[in-house]
NURO-549599 format. One line per field, with one value per residue: residue number from 1; x, y, z of N, C-alpha, C in turn. Coordinates in pm, 1 decimal. Layout:
BEGIN
num c(NUM ...) $
n_u c(X ...) $
n_v c(Y ...) $
n_w c(Z ...) $
ca_u c(X ...) $
ca_v c(Y ...) $
ca_w c(Z ...) $
c_u c(X ...) $
c_v c(Y ...) $
c_w c(Z ...) $
//
This chain:
BEGIN
num c(1 2 3 4 5 6 7 8 9 10 11 12 13 14 15 16 17 18 19 20 21 22 23 24 25 26 27 28 29 30 31 32 33 34 35 36 37 38 39 40 41 42 43 44 45 46 47 48 49 50 51 52 53 54 55 56 57 58 59 60 61 62 63 64 65 66 67 68 69 70 71 72 73 74 75 76 77 78 79 80 81 82 83 84 85 86 87 88 89 90 91 92 93 94 95 96 97 98 99 100 101 102 103 104 105 106 107 108 109 110 111 112 113 114 115 116 117 118 119 120 121 122 123 124 125 126 127 128 129 130 131 132 133 134 135 136 137 138 139 140 141 142 143 144 145 146 147 148 149 150 151 152 153 154 155 156 157 158 159 160 161 162 163 164 165 166 167 168 169 170 171 172 173 174 175 176 177 178 179 180 181 182 183 184 185 186 187 188 189 190 191 192 193 194 195 196 197 198 199 200 201 202 203 204 205 206 207 208 209 210 211 212 213 214 215 216 217 218 219 220 221 222 223 224 225 226 227 228 229 230 231 232 233 234 235 236 237 238 239 240 241 242 243 244 245 246 247 248 249 250 251 252 253 254 255 256 257 258 259 260 261 262 263 264 265 266 267 268 269 270 271 272 273 274 275 276 277 278 279 280) $
n_u c(-2229.8 -1995.8 -1874.0 -1821.0 -1638.9 -1420.8 -1365.0 -1280.1 -1069.6 -799.0 -819.6 -957.6 -766.2 -565.2 -701.8 -750.9 -488.0 -414.2 -603.2 -547.1 -278.2 -301.7 -470.2 -309.2 -91.4 -208.3 -334.7 -116.7 43.3 -100.3 -89.8 185.0 225.2 64.6 206.3 447.7 367.0 276.9 511.5 638.9 813.5 987.5 870.2 765.8 417.9 367.2 567.4 553.5 364.1 490.0 696.5 552.4 384.7 574.5 692.1 476.6 422.3 661.0 640.6 415.8 522.2 690.2 535.1 443.8 688.7 735.7 517.2 576.1 817.2 723.1 543.3 720.8 837.0 639.6 515.8 505.0 393.0 561.1 807.3 869.9 1077.5 1290.5 1143.7 1087.0 1343.3 1402.2 1209.4 1283.7 1532.1 1456.9 1313.5 1509.4 1628.2 1400.7 1359.9 1590.4 1550.1 1306.3 1369.9 1558.6 1406.9 1215.5 1367.8 1466.6 1230.3 1158.8 1373.1 1331.7 1082.3 1146.5 1330.4 1171.5 1029.9 1223.4 1398.9 1636.4 1682.2 1771.2 1859.4 1995.7 2211.4 2299.5 2360.3 2253.9 1991.9 1900.2 1885.0 1686.8 1473.5 1447.4 1342.9 1082.5 1010.6 1022.0 796.2 603.9 657.2 590.3 317.6 228.3 287.1 128.5 -120.9 -127.3 -163.5 -402.4 -576.6 -552.0 -662.2 -928.1 -1002.2 -970.5 -1170.6 -1398.6 -1383.4 -1380.7 -1211.9 -1005.2 -936.4 -747.8 -908.9 -839.9 -767.9 -862.8 -656.4 -604.2 -620.9 -487.7 -375.4 -528.7 -382.5 -398.3 -545.0 -888.4 -1107.1 -1193.5 -1236.2 -1428.6 -1434.6 -1650.9 -1763.9 -1821.6 -1948.9 -1924.5 -1827.2 -1819.2 -1588.5 -1525.4 -1225.9 -1226.1 -1401.6 -1270.5 -1156.8 -933.0 -615.3 -434.8 -126.2 -73.9 104.7 171.3 -34.3 -254.6 -495.8 -800.8 -1010.0 -1345.5 -1662.7 -1696.7 -1613.1 -1367.0 -1133.9 -908.1 -620.4 -390.7 -104.3 181.0 242.5 409.6 388.4 116.1 61.4 165.2 -21.4 -244.7 -429.4 -242.2 -358.5 -572.6 -496.5 -262.2 41.0 58.5 189.4 427.4 278.4 27.0 -216.3 -411.2 -728.0 -740.9 -971.2 -1136.4 -1032.5 -1071.2 -948.5 -626.0 -459.6 -259.5 -41.0 53.1 299.1 433.1 389.2 143.9 -206.2 -453.8 -783.0 -1061.2 -1361.7 -1528.8 -1485.3 -1266.5 -933.7 -601.1 -250.7 -17.9 280.9 580.8 745.9 580.3 424.2 456.6 414.8 148.4 13.3 72.8 -56.5 -322.6 -363.0 -325.6) $
n_v c(1135.7 1285.6 1144.8 902.1 989.2 1066.6 821.2 666.7 808.9 758.1 562.2 711.4 905.0 746.9 642.9 884.5 970.6 759.2 774.2 1033.2 1005.1 810.8 942.7 1163.6 1025.0 889.1 1096.6 1272.6 1091.6 1044.2 1304.1 1345.4 1143.7 1237.7 1470.5 1362.9 1226.8 1441.3 1574.5 1393.3 1204.2 896.0 663.3 392.7 332.0 270.0 379.1 660.4 631.2 463.2 634.4 839.9 705.4 571.9 782.8 871.7 645.7 626.3 864.0 806.5 603.6 747.6 915.3 820.9 844.7 1122.5 1212.7 1109.2 1250.0 1513.3 1503.0 1470.9 1719.6 1951.3 2233.9 2561.7 2887.6 3002.6 2899.6 2946.7 3013.6 2830.3 2602.9 2621.3 2601.1 2343.4 2190.9 2260.9 2141.3 1873.1 1849.7 1834.3 1584.2 1433.8 1470.8 1346.9 1080.2 1032.8 1054.0 847.7 616.0 635.6 609.5 352.3 200.5 253.2 138.9 -127.0 -174.0 -132.1 -334.6 -561.9 -537.1 -592.0 -388.1 -113.5 133.5 474.3 728.0 967.6 1258.6 1273.0 1489.6 1716.8 1633.0 1587.0 1843.7 1952.0 1780.7 1839.2 2097.7 2046.5 1863.7 2005.4 2158.9 1959.0 1845.6 2060.5 2078.2 1832.9 1859.8 2082.9 1969.0 1778.3 1947.3 2077.4 1861.2 1781.0 2004.7 1988.6 1748.7 1820.4 2010.4 1861.7 1671.0 1605.9 1806.3 1838.3 2060.2 2182.0 2324.9 2634.8 2844.1 3176.4 3477.3 3580.9 3379.5 3077.6 2801.0 2473.1 2180.5 1955.8 1875.9 1915.2 1934.3 1929.8 2117.6 2028.1 2070.1 2066.9 2087.4 2363.1 2371.2 2355.3 2136.6 2016.6 1806.7 1589.0 1507.8 1276.5 1116.3 1017.8 734.1 603.0 693.3 753.6 773.8 976.1 1071.3 1411.6 1458.1 1351.1 1101.2 1117.0 893.0 818.4 693.9 557.1 737.1 948.6 1201.0 1425.7 1569.6 1829.1 1749.6 1599.3 1264.1 1252.4 1513.4 1530.4 1331.9 1439.8 1628.7 1504.9 1356.4 1148.8 963.9 869.9 820.2 643.6 554.3 295.4 202.8 309.6 443.7 468.3 569.8 506.5 520.2 441.8 368.4 236.9 -3.7 -348.1 -596.7 -752.9 -920.8 -1201.4 -1300.9 -1566.0 -1511.3 -1385.9 -1124.1 -865.9 -780.7 -525.8 -525.2 -327.7 -172.6 -136.2 -342.8 -314.0 -397.5 -335.3 -308.3 -389.4 -270.1 -425.6 -258.6 -82.5 -244.4 -320.5 -74.2 -19.3 -232.7 -175.1 71.6 -3.8 -178.0 -7.8) $
n_w c(-952.2 -918.2 -711.3 -838.3 -1029.8 -869.0 -752.8 -968.2 -1071.6 -1136.3 -1334.4 -1523.8 -1585.4 -1702.3 -1926.9 -2058.1 -2131.1 -2298.3 -2508.0 -2603.5 -2686.6 -2889.8 -3072.9 -3144.2 -3256.6 -3476.3 -3626.8 -3675.3 -3811.7 -4051.8 -4149.0 -4194.7 -4384.8 -4595.2 -4655.4 -4743.7 -4974.5 -5124.4 -5175.5 -5330.7 -5231.0 -5151.1 -4950.8 -4743.7 -4673.3 -4408.1 -4256.8 -4165.5 -3960.7 -3780.8 -3702.9 -3573.1 -3382.7 -3226.8 -3094.4 -2940.5 -2780.8 -2636.8 -2492.6 -2333.3 -2174.9 -2013.5 -1858.6 -1594.9 -1453.1 -1468.2 -1322.0 -1071.4 -1012.3 -1012.9 -799.0 -591.6 -573.5 -594.0 -783.2 -643.8 -539.5 -357.8 -408.8 -676.9 -859.1 -806.8 -852.1 -1125.9 -1231.3 -1149.9 -1296.2 -1553.1 -1570.4 -1540.1 -1775.4 -1971.8 -1924.3 -1965.1 -2240.7 -2344.4 -2261.3 -2386.0 -2660.6 -2681.2 -2616.2 -2817.6 -3054.7 -3014.2 -3027.6 -3291.5 -3430.7 -3362.4 -3486.1 -3757.0 -3790.8 -3762.4 -3997.6 -4176.9 -4239.3 -4210.8 -3967.7 -3960.5 -3752.9 -3780.2 -3748.9 -3423.3 -3247.4 -3373.2 -3414.6 -3152.3 -3042.1 -3205.2 -3138.7 -2867.8 -2866.3 -2940.6 -2743.7 -2501.6 -2508.7 -2511.1 -2261.2 -2091.0 -2144.3 -2042.8 -1765.5 -1700.0 -1750.2 -1544.6 -1319.6 -1378.6 -1377.8 -1110.1 -989.0 -1074.1 -951.5 -682.2 -658.7 -691.3 -496.4 -138.1 105.0 385.7 663.5 939.2 1224.6 1339.4 1625.0 1744.5 1721.5 1973.0 2154.4 2301.5 2108.6 2106.5 2263.5 2101.9 1782.6 1764.7 1597.6 1248.9 947.6 677.5 338.3 64.5 -257.8 -228.3 16.7 377.0 638.3 975.5 1128.8 1388.6 1559.2 1708.2 1572.3 1357.0 1185.1 1063.9 916.1 619.6 435.4 146.3 -80.8 -97.8 67.1 336.4 380.9 537.0 694.2 757.8 845.0 601.3 412.3 249.6 318.1 192.5 341.9 353.3 462.2 618.6 737.8 960.6 1062.9 1118.5 1312.6 1542.2 1603.3 1686.3 1953.3 2156.3 2322.9 2190.4 1928.1 1721.3 1555.2 1322.7 1111.8 865.9 684.6 793.3 1034.4 1322.8 1489.5 1819.6 1950.8 1774.9 1719.9 1698.0 1704.1 1711.2 1468.4 1422.3 1157.6 929.8 825.9 1024.6 1057.0 1145.6 1150.1 1188.3 1295.3 1235.9 1372.5 1160.7 997.8 842.0 757.6 856.2 796.0 1046.9 1144.1 1256.5 1392.2 1530.6 1685.6 1964.2 2091.2 2024.5 2150.5 2416.4 2451.6 2411.0 2621.7 2831.2) $
ca_u c(-2131.7 -1870.3 -1812.3 -1767.2 -1520.6 -1311.2 -1334.9 -1211.3 -986.6 -677.8 -860.0 -991.6 -640.8 -499.0 -778.9 -728.1 -356.0 -414.0 -680.3 -473.2 -159.1 -343.0 -519.2 -192.8 -12.6 -280.0 -353.3 15.2 90.3 -165.9 -40.7 319.4 210.2 13.7 315.1 543.8 308.4 270.6 647.5 688.8 921.1 966.1 867.6 654.4 305.9 365.3 678.1 513.2 290.1 592.3 763.9 464.9 339.1 689.1 705.7 365.5 440.9 771.1 586.0 330.8 608.6 759.5 440.0 451.5 810.3 713.8 421.9 651.3 910.9 646.8 490.0 829.1 863.5 536.2 531.3 432.4 427.8 669.1 935.0 844.3 1202.1 1358.7 1058.3 1105.7 1475.5 1387.6 1136.3 1363.2 1634.0 1388.8 1270.8 1624.0 1637.5 1280.6 1383.5 1691.0 1485.5 1202.9 1434.3 1621.6 1300.9 1153.9 1458.6 1470.7 1105.5 1163.9 1468.3 1265.9 979.0 1212.0 1393.1 1062.6 993.4 1340.0 1458.9 1731.0 1641.2 1879.6 1805.3 2064.3 2313.1 2239.2 2376.9 2158.0 1856.2 1861.6 1845.2 1558.2 1373.1 1425.1 1254.2 947.1 985.2 1000.6 655.4 529.0 676.8 510.9 176.4 202.5 287.2 7.7 -233.8 -126.3 -217.3 -543.7 -649.2 -556.7 -756.2 -1062.7 -1025.6 -986.3 -1299.7 -1506.0 -1369.9 -1378.6 -1079.1 -1013.0 -840.6 -758.3 -973.4 -749.4 -832.2 -838.1 -521.2 -588.1 -632.0 -386.4 -429.5 -535.6 -264.8 -420.9 -657.2 -1014.3 -1203.5 -1148.4 -1336.8 -1427.9 -1495.3 -1693.2 -1856.0 -1859.8 -2007.7 -1830.7 -1878.5 -1729.2 -1557.9 -1453.8 -1110.1 -1261.3 -1480.2 -1181.1 -1129.8 -791.1 -554.7 -330.6 -41.8 -106.1 191.0 180.0 -156.0 -296.6 -638.1 -873.6 -1121.2 -1450.1 -1796.1 -1693.1 -1570.6 -1225.1 -1112.8 -764.9 -568.6 -254.3 -14.7 255.9 207.7 490.1 334.2 -20.4 57.0 195.6 -136.4 -353.9 -415.2 -183.2 -445.9 -672.9 -439.6 -126.5 97.1 68.7 270.0 481.7 177.7 -105.6 -247.5 -542.3 -795.9 -735.0 -1105.1 -1209.6 -963.5 -1144.5 -862.9 -495.9 -457.1 -127.7 -39.6 147.6 430.0 493.0 339.0 14.8 -307.4 -547.8 -921.5 -1138.1 -1503.2 -1600.1 -1437.3 -1147.3 -809.0 -483.5 -124.9 50.9 424.7 645.5 806.3 481.7 341.4 463.2 354.8 2.7 -34.4 85.3 -162.1 -451.5 -372.7 -331.5) $
ca_v c(1141.0 1334.1 1036.5 805.8 1048.6 1056.7 679.5 611.8 914.9 701.5 499.1 819.1 966.3 652.7 642.1 1014.5 972.8 661.2 829.9 1147.3 957.2 744.2 1044.6 1237.0 937.4 861.2 1221.0 1316.9 994.6 1074.5 1434.7 1324.2 1064.1 1326.6 1561.0 1282.6 1201.9 1568.5 1608.9 1289.9 1127.8 751.1 598.0 299.6 399.8 242.8 446.5 777.8 589.6 414.3 751.7 914.4 622.1 544.7 902.2 873.6 535.2 666.3 965.3 737.6 529.0 840.5 991.8 785.7 901.8 1266.7 1229.1 1082.6 1359.6 1632.9 1484.1 1489.3 1861.6 2022.3 2377.9 2647.9 3028.3 3038.3 2852.6 2941.9 3016.7 2700.9 2504.1 2631.3 2545.0 2198.6 2132.7 2280.5 2035.5 1746.7 1846.5 1791.5 1438.4 1380.6 1469.4 1244.3 950.2 1022.0 1027.3 715.1 515.6 650.9 551.6 207.6 145.7 261.0 38.3 -256.5 -183.8 -146.6 -467.2 -656.9 -522.7 -620.3 -261.8 -53.0 271.4 568.5 847.0 1087.0 1319.2 1282.3 1622.8 1808.0 1582.3 1604.2 1983.6 1965.7 1709.3 1906.3 2212.1 1993.4 1793.6 2097.6 2195.9 1840.7 1835.2 2166.9 2040.9 1722.8 1912.8 2165.8 1875.3 1724.8 2044.1 2098.9 1742.7 1788.0 2110.3 1934.5 1649.6 1889.8 2079.8 1764.2 1588.5 1673.9 1834.9 1873.5 2155.9 2197.3 2446.2 2708.2 2936.9 3317.1 3523.9 3615.9 3261.9 2977.4 2685.3 2353.3 2094.6 1866.3 1914.7 1855.6 1934.9 1965.9 2166.9 1954.5 2147.0 1986.5 2154.7 2492.8 2359.8 2322.6 2051.1 1999.5 1668.0 1575.6 1418.5 1148.7 1036.9 964.5 591.4 581.7 791.6 694.1 865.6 984.1 1174.0 1533.2 1462.4 1234.7 1077.1 1090.8 802.1 803.1 670.1 512.7 846.6 983.7 1344.9 1456.3 1679.3 1860.4 1735.3 1474.3 1176.8 1291.6 1636.8 1510.3 1249.2 1526.0 1715.4 1420.5 1312.9 1013.9 873.0 819.4 786.5 588.3 511.6 150.1 176.0 437.1 511.0 454.3 608.1 451.2 560.5 326.7 334.4 157.6 -131.9 -461.9 -712.6 -760.2 -1054.1 -1248.0 -1364.6 -1677.0 -1455.4 -1323.8 -987.4 -852.4 -692.6 -470.6 -526.8 -215.7 -204.2 -129.6 -462.0 -279.3 -449.6 -254.8 -373.3 -340.6 -288.9 -476.5 -143.8 -16.6 -345.2 -312.7 51.6 -33.6 -322.1 -105.3 173.8 -70.0 -234.0 102.0) $
ca_w c(-1060.7 -862.1 -635.8 -935.0 -1090.5 -772.1 -732.6 -1085.6 -1129.8 -1195.6 -1460.0 -1617.2 -1629.4 -1793.3 -2052.1 -2123.0 -2195.3 -2407.3 -2620.0 -2657.2 -2756.9 -3013.2 -3166.2 -3195.8 -3342.2 -3601.8 -3703.2 -3722.4 -3911.4 -4180.0 -4196.6 -4249.7 -4506.5 -4699.9 -4692.2 -4821.2 -5107.4 -5196.7 -5219.7 -5420.5 -5165.7 -5153.6 -4820.3 -4726.8 -4608.8 -4264.6 -4187.9 -4085.9 -3841.5 -3688.6 -3647.0 -3481.0 -3271.5 -3138.9 -3010.0 -2844.7 -2685.8 -2548.8 -2403.3 -2235.9 -2083.3 -1923.5 -1777.3 -1452.3 -1396.0 -1452.2 -1212.6 -947.7 -988.6 -978.6 -663.9 -495.3 -559.1 -670.2 -799.8 -551.3 -559.1 -265.4 -463.8 -819.4 -934.9 -791.9 -915.9 -1270.1 -1260.6 -1130.5 -1408.3 -1674.8 -1567.1 -1566.8 -1916.2 -2051.8 -1910.0 -2030.2 -2384.9 -2374.0 -2246.1 -2489.1 -2790.3 -2675.4 -2626.5 -2948.9 -3154.4 -2990.2 -3080.6 -3436.6 -3478.6 -3348.4 -3589.7 -3887.2 -3792.7 -3787.4 -4138.3 -4260.1 -4281.6 -4117.2 -3936.7 -3933.6 -3685.8 -3829.5 -3662.9 -3290.4 -3187.6 -3436.7 -3393.8 -3012.2 -3023.6 -3273.2 -3060.3 -2739.2 -2888.2 -2938.7 -2617.6 -2391.2 -2516.3 -2467.1 -2116.6 -2027.9 -2157.0 -1949.4 -1628.4 -1685.7 -1742.0 -1407.7 -1224.4 -1411.9 -1330.9 -963.5 -951.8 -1094.8 -846.3 -553.4 -657.9 -683.5 -377.0 -9.3 156.9 527.4 718.6 1083.3 1273.0 1426.7 1716.7 1717.3 1750.6 2112.9 2239.8 2277.9 2037.1 2188.9 2251.5 1989.9 1696.3 1809.0 1487.1 1115.1 853.0 551.7 230.2 -50.2 -349.3 -175.5 149.7 483.3 743.3 1088.5 1161.6 1514.6 1550.7 1770.3 1477.8 1253.8 1203.8 1035.6 826.2 536.4 360.3 2.9 -139.4 -17.3 147.8 412.0 361.0 660.4 668.7 859.1 791.5 462.6 324.9 255.4 305.6 187.4 424.4 310.2 575.9 620.9 850.3 1077.2 1119.4 1167.1 1433.6 1657.5 1626.9 1732.6 2092.2 2160.8 2397.3 2096.5 1797.9 1721.9 1427.1 1313.1 992.9 819.1 601.7 854.0 1172.3 1354.1 1612.5 1909.0 1996.9 1674.8 1702.4 1752.0 1726.4 1645.3 1409.3 1377.5 1026.0 917.6 791.1 1142.0 1065.2 1212.0 1095.1 1285.2 1250.2 1288.7 1394.0 1032.0 927.7 764.5 813.8 825.5 829.5 1166.5 1132.1 1377.8 1460.4 1615.9 1750.4 2110.0 2134.4 2012.6 2257.3 2544.2 2458.7 2422.6 2756.8 2927.7) $
c_u c(-1995.6 -1796.4 -1751.3 -1639.9 -1400.4 -1268.5 -1251.0 -1117.8 -859.1 -709.1 -891.1 -865.6 -569.0 -568.8 -757.1 -595.2 -349.8 -487.2 -603.1 -353.1 -195.9 -394.0 -403.6 -114.3 -78.1 -292.3 -220.5 70.8 30.5 -116.9 96.7 312.0 161.0 122.8 419.7 492.1 303.7 407.3 706.6 803.4 884.1 981.1 751.1 543.6 301.9 468.7 634.9 440.3 384.0 663.0 678.1 422.5 452.9 711.9 598.7 379.9 552.4 724.1 500.5 413.7 673.1 664.9 442.7 575.5 794.0 618.0 490.0 743.3 838.6 587.3 596.4 857.3 763.2 563.3 448.6 479.4 543.4 805.8 925.9 973.3 1274.6 1277.0 1073.9 1240.3 1471.6 1320.7 1209.8 1471.5 1572.3 1349.2 1384.8 1637.1 1516.2 1303.1 1483.5 1629.9 1381.1 1262.9 1494.3 1518.0 1237.1 1238.9 1464.9 1345.7 1104.5 1258.2 1407.7 1161.8 1039.9 1275.6 1289.4 1022.1 1112.0 1409.2 1555.1 1690.0 1763.4 1820.1 1868.4 2170.8 2252.4 2247.7 2274.9 2014.7 1809.4 1815.6 1708.7 1447.0 1345.3 1331.7 1108.5 912.6 960.2 856.2 566.0 537.2 590.4 362.9 139.6 192.7 162.9 -115.9 -242.8 -199.3 -364.4 -626.8 -660.3 -656.1 -899.8 -1097.6 -1050.9 -1119.8 -1415.8 -1502.0 -1375.1 -1234.2 -1092.0 -904.7 -858.5 -831.5 -879.8 -827.9 -799.9 -699.1 -499.2 -596.7 -525.3 -448.0 -434.8 -413.3 -276.9 -543.2 -782.1 -1116.1 -1134.1 -1266.6 -1320.6 -1501.9 -1528.3 -1797.6 -1910.6 -1923.4 -1901.6 -1899.6 -1773.5 -1713.3 -1478.9 -1338.9 -1143.7 -1341.8 -1394.7 -1148.8 -982.6 -745.1 -444.3 -251.9 -78.6 -24.6 206.9 59.6 -161.6 -447.1 -702.9 -996.5 -1218.0 -1583.5 -1799.0 -1652.2 -1423.9 -1209.3 -962.5 -729.6 -424.5 -162.2 61.6 212.5 282.6 434.6 197.9 -25.0 88.3 77.4 -258.0 -325.0 -360.5 -264.8 -547.0 -615.1 -297.4 -86.0 103.2 155.7 324.5 380.5 37.6 -107.7 -388.0 -595.8 -802.6 -873.3 -1184.6 -1141.4 -1042.6 -1049.5 -730.0 -477.9 -315.8 -139.2 65.5 289.2 503.1 453.0 201.8 -77.0 -396.8 -686.9 -996.9 -1285.1 -1588.8 -1557.2 -1320.7 -1024.6 -692.1 -358.0 -62.0 198.4 483.1 705.5 711.5 397.7 339.4 396.4 202.5 -51.3 -31.3 -25.8 -299.6 -471.9 -385.0 -462.6) $
c_v c(1186.1 1224.0 933.3 858.5 1035.1 911.8 623.1 713.7 861.9 635.6 604.4 883.8 876.9 650.3 771.3 1013.8 875.6 714.5 943.8 1102.5 891.8 843.8 1121.6 1151.0 915.3 986.3 1270.7 1222.4 1020.9 1207.1 1420.6 1245.2 1150.3 1421.0 1489.1 1261.1 1329.3 1608.4 1505.6 1209.6 980.4 694.7 500.5 368.3 377.8 324.9 571.2 740.2 530.5 532.4 818.8 830.8 587.4 661.6 904.9 763.9 568.2 769.9 901.9 662.9 619.3 917.9 951.3 842.2 1051.3 1294.9 1209.5 1199.6 1488.3 1622.3 1504.6 1636.9 1941.0 2172.0 2453.4 2791.1 3071.0 2999.4 2844.0 2937.0 2882.9 2589.6 2503.7 2573.1 2392.5 2134.3 2152.3 2173.1 1900.8 1736.6 1801.0 1639.6 1369.8 1368.0 1360.3 1104.6 927.5 985.7 886.9 603.9 516.1 584.2 399.5 139.7 147.6 154.9 -100.9 -277.1 -205.2 -284.7 -574.9 -655.2 -543.3 -496.8 -212.0 92.6 355.3 696.7 975.3 1134.2 1346.6 1422.5 1721.4 1764.2 1601.9 1745.9 2008.1 1900.8 1779.5 2025.9 2167.0 1933.0 1888.3 2147.0 2080.5 1826.1 1938.3 2132.8 1930.8 1774.5 1998.7 2076.9 1812.5 1819.1 2076.2 1982.8 1743.7 1893.5 2060.1 1835.8 1717.5 1962.2 1982.2 1681.0 1673.2 1699.5 1887.3 1973.9 2159.7 2326.8 2512.9 2804.3 3079.9 3359.0 3547.5 3496.2 3159.9 2858.7 2563.8 2266.3 2002.3 1912.9 1840.6 1844.6 1973.3 2024.5 2088.2 2037.6 2054.7 2062.1 2284.3 2489.4 2318.2 2240.1 2039.7 1850.7 1665.8 1476.8 1280.7 1058.5 974.8 818.9 558.5 680.8 722.3 801.8 859.9 1096.7 1293.4 1549.3 1343.1 1222.2 1037.9 1006.2 800.7 783.3 627.8 620.1 881.6 1133.1 1373.2 1579.1 1704.5 1863.5 1604.2 1391.6 1217.7 1417.3 1612.5 1431.6 1331.9 1615.2 1638.2 1369.2 1169.5 914.4 805.9 770.8 733.9 548.5 359.1 107.1 310.1 514.1 504.0 500.9 556.1 510.2 436.4 278.3 249.4 24.2 -241.7 -574.8 -695.0 -904.0 -1092.4 -1319.2 -1474.8 -1627.5 -1397.5 -1179.0 -987.1 -763.5 -644.1 -471.6 -413.2 -254.8 -190.1 -242.7 -434.1 -338.3 -365.1 -329.4 -307.4 -372.8 -338.2 -362.9 -80.6 -115.1 -331.0 -186.0 43.0 -120.2 -253.1 -2.5 109.6 -129.6 -125.6 174.1) $
c_w c(-1009.2 -789.0 -728.5 -1001.1 -997.5 -756.4 -847.1 -1150.5 -1194.2 -1329.1 -1566.2 -1673.1 -1729.5 -1928.7 -2130.4 -2198.6 -2312.6 -2530.9 -2686.2 -2739.6 -2889.5 -3117.2 -3228.1 -3293.2 -3477.1 -3688.0 -3759.3 -3827.9 -4047.6 -4237.3 -4260.4 -4379.8 -4622.1 -4748.6 -4778.0 -4963.7 -5190.1 -5250.7 -5312.7 -5363.3 -5161.2 -5012.8 -4820.2 -4647.4 -4457.8 -4187.4 -4108.8 -3956.4 -3735.9 -3623.5 -3539.2 -3359.6 -3176.8 -3044.4 -2902.4 -2739.5 -2587.5 -2447.8 -2294.6 -2131.9 -1979.2 -1832.2 -1629.9 -1382.5 -1372.1 -1336.9 -1078.3 -913.2 -950.7 -838.3 -557.2 -471.1 -642.0 -678.1 -695.9 -572.7 -469.9 -319.4 -616.0 -901.1 -927.7 -857.0 -1066.9 -1311.9 -1251.6 -1252.1 -1540.5 -1684.4 -1600.6 -1714.1 -2007.7 -2047.2 -1973.9 -2180.5 -2422.9 -2365.4 -2355.2 -2624.1 -2791.9 -2689.8 -2765.1 -3057.4 -3138.6 -3046.9 -3233.0 -3494.4 -3470.7 -3458.1 -3727.4 -3900.6 -3823.6 -3934.9 -4232.4 -4312.5 -4174.5 -4094.2 -3903.3 -3875.0 -3738.1 -3733.4 -3525.0 -3231.2 -3244.5 -3407.7 -3249.3 -2983.9 -3086.5 -3191.2 -2927.3 -2754.3 -2888.6 -2802.2 -2500.8 -2390.7 -2470.6 -2316.4 -2043.6 -2030.7 -2058.8 -1806.4 -1604.2 -1672.2 -1604.2 -1312.1 -1252.5 -1359.5 -1178.7 -916.7 -965.5 -984.3 -712.4 -544.1 -640.4 -556.1 -252.0 30.7 298.2 564.3 869.7 1116.1 1371.5 1514.7 1678.1 1761.2 1899.6 2206.4 2203.5 2204.0 2128.0 2166.4 2130.4 1910.3 1741.0 1696.6 1356.6 1038.0 723.9 447.9 114.3 -129.7 -291.3 -38.1 250.4 591.7 853.9 1117.0 1291.0 1497.9 1604.9 1677.7 1368.1 1285.7 1178.0 930.4 748.2 463.3 212.9 -59.3 -47.1 74.8 241.5 391.8 492.7 627.1 786.8 790.5 647.0 364.2 348.3 230.2 303.2 271.2 383.0 431.7 561.7 740.8 976.2 1143.6 1182.7 1297.2 1558.0 1693.8 1676.6 1873.5 2096.1 2242.5 2304.0 1964.1 1811.1 1580.3 1427.2 1194.9 947.3 734.9 662.6 998.8 1200.1 1483.8 1701.9 1950.4 1897.6 1648.4 1772.3 1790.7 1653.8 1598.3 1366.9 1243.0 1023.0 889.1 911.3 1158.3 1133.6 1129.7 1208.3 1222.8 1317.8 1302.0 1268.4 938.7 834.1 833.5 765.0 868.5 950.9 1153.1 1264.7 1460.3 1561.1 1698.7 1902.7 2162.9 2130.6 2125.1 2392.8 2559.3 2476.0 2561.8 2863.0 2924.0) $
//
């Protein structure tokens, strides 16, 4: 079950946001409609649902952007103050975009129904909407981190094995500790097949499994023995010992075939270096 969760984590996240947005839109729509009827106000029964669903759809449209911005500068205890300022600034732009998209969707819906939508005084309404949007923004960011924590607990994660304080560290990393569900395993660097970039992490692939390591590609390539590993793309590192063939493509680019039948893109930038290392 854990493996399936990790495999479909993106699908699960998308389904979660879709269900949450629809529930909020429908429940809030009925609540607003009931309040309108109780006060004796004159509105069409579809209007509260347009108001609420337009807000939810606009929020859904902005989630990928928020995820991208948070990945570029994730919160950490070492930079908590600057991180809070960063997210507070982003929340202002989030609110402006959210309101703009929301109003555009409402105007479109009203136009389809032969009606005209009036948002009101923008200066007053924006302040009112921001008070709500800052809470929505905080909830979204917190959800990101809770979801990442769940994924990290269920998935494997690799760390370099360091030496004791009294001994010199090896020139290159020879082993990694892989943690999964409270257990630790040792992985030899020589057993790694290939590595790919994944945001703030790199994913180590071996034996059909993937282990995330918190490191950039530029930092990791300097810690691996160049006799065994080489960069083949800005987002890929490969173990030279598992390369079976370099395949030319009709486009002029190249692919590398590994002994596990996996094919990886070979950037022209690294082509000559790979050929030289394989021949040497």
